[in-house]
C-alpha positions as CSV (number, residue, x, y, z in Angstrom):
1,M,13.9,6.8,9.3
2,S,10.5,8.6,9.7
3,R,8.1,9.3,6.9
4,P,5.2,11.7,6.5
5,S,1.8,10.3,7.0
6,G,0.1,9.4,3.7
7,N,3.3,8.8,1.8
8,Y,5.1,5.6,0.8
9,L,8.9,5.3,0.8
10,A,10.5,5.9,-2.6
11,Q,11.6,2.7,-4.4
12,S,15.3,3.7,-3.9
13,Q,14.7,3.4,-0.1
14,L,13.2,-0.1,-0.3
15,Q,15.1,-3.4,-0.7
16,P,16.3,-4.1,-4.2
17,P,13.7,-6.1,-6.1
18,V,15.7,-9.3,-6.2
19,D,16.2,-9.3,-2.4
20,L,12.5,-8.6,-1.9
21,R,11.5,-11.5,-4.1
22,A,13.8,-13.8,-2.2
23,A,12.4,-12.6,1.1
24,L,8.8,-13.1,0.0
25,A,9.6,-16.6,-1.4
26,S,11.2,-17.6,1.9
27,I,8.0,-16.9,3.9
28,E,6.6,-20.3,5.0
29,E,3.0,-19.4,5.6
30,P,0.0,-18.4,3.4
31,L,0.3,-14.9,2.0
32,S,-3.4,-14.5,1.3
33,H,-5.9,-13.0,3.7
34,T,-9.5,-11.9,3.7
35,V,-9.9,-8.2,4.3
36,R,-13.2,-6.8,5.2
37,G,-14.2,-3.2,4.8
38,D,-17.2,-0.9,4.9
39,H,-15.9,1.7,2.4
40,I,-14.0,1.9,-0.8
41,H,-11.8,4.9,-1.3
42,L,-11.0,6.5,-4.5
43,V,-7.7,8.5,-4.6
44,E,-5.6,10.4,-7.1
45,Q,-2.0,9.1,-7.0
46,W,1.2,10.7,-8.2
47,H,4.9,10.9,-7.3
48,D,7.3,13.7,-7.0
49,G,10.4,11.6,-7.7
50,V,11.0,10.9,-4.1
51,T,7.7,9.7,-2.6
52,I,4.3,8.4,-3.8
53,K,1.5,10.6,-2.7
54,W,-2.3,10.5,-3.0
55,E,-5.2,12.8,-2.6
56,P,-8.7,11.4,-1.5
57,I,-11.4,12.0,-4.1
58,A,-14.3,9.9,-2.8
59,S,-15.4,7.5,-0.1
60,I,-18.0,5.0,-1.2
61,P,-19.9,3.1,1.6
62,L,-20.5,-0.6,1.1
63,K,-23.9,-2.1,1.9
64,G,-24.1,-4.8,4.6
65,S,-21.9,-5.5,7.6
66,A,-18.1,-5.5,7.6
């Protein structure tokens, strides 16, 4: 199944929550990671009943190296 760029799948297209919890609990490695970035992006988010969508509002550069 393909999806448009910039959209997430609707909840009804994902695994049921109970199955997802069990899948996450069965992962036997750390689930935390360090993420480095050089910008923070502010977006407006909404859904149309099928997909979650967002519109970029601002991109804020961070000082220092990523």
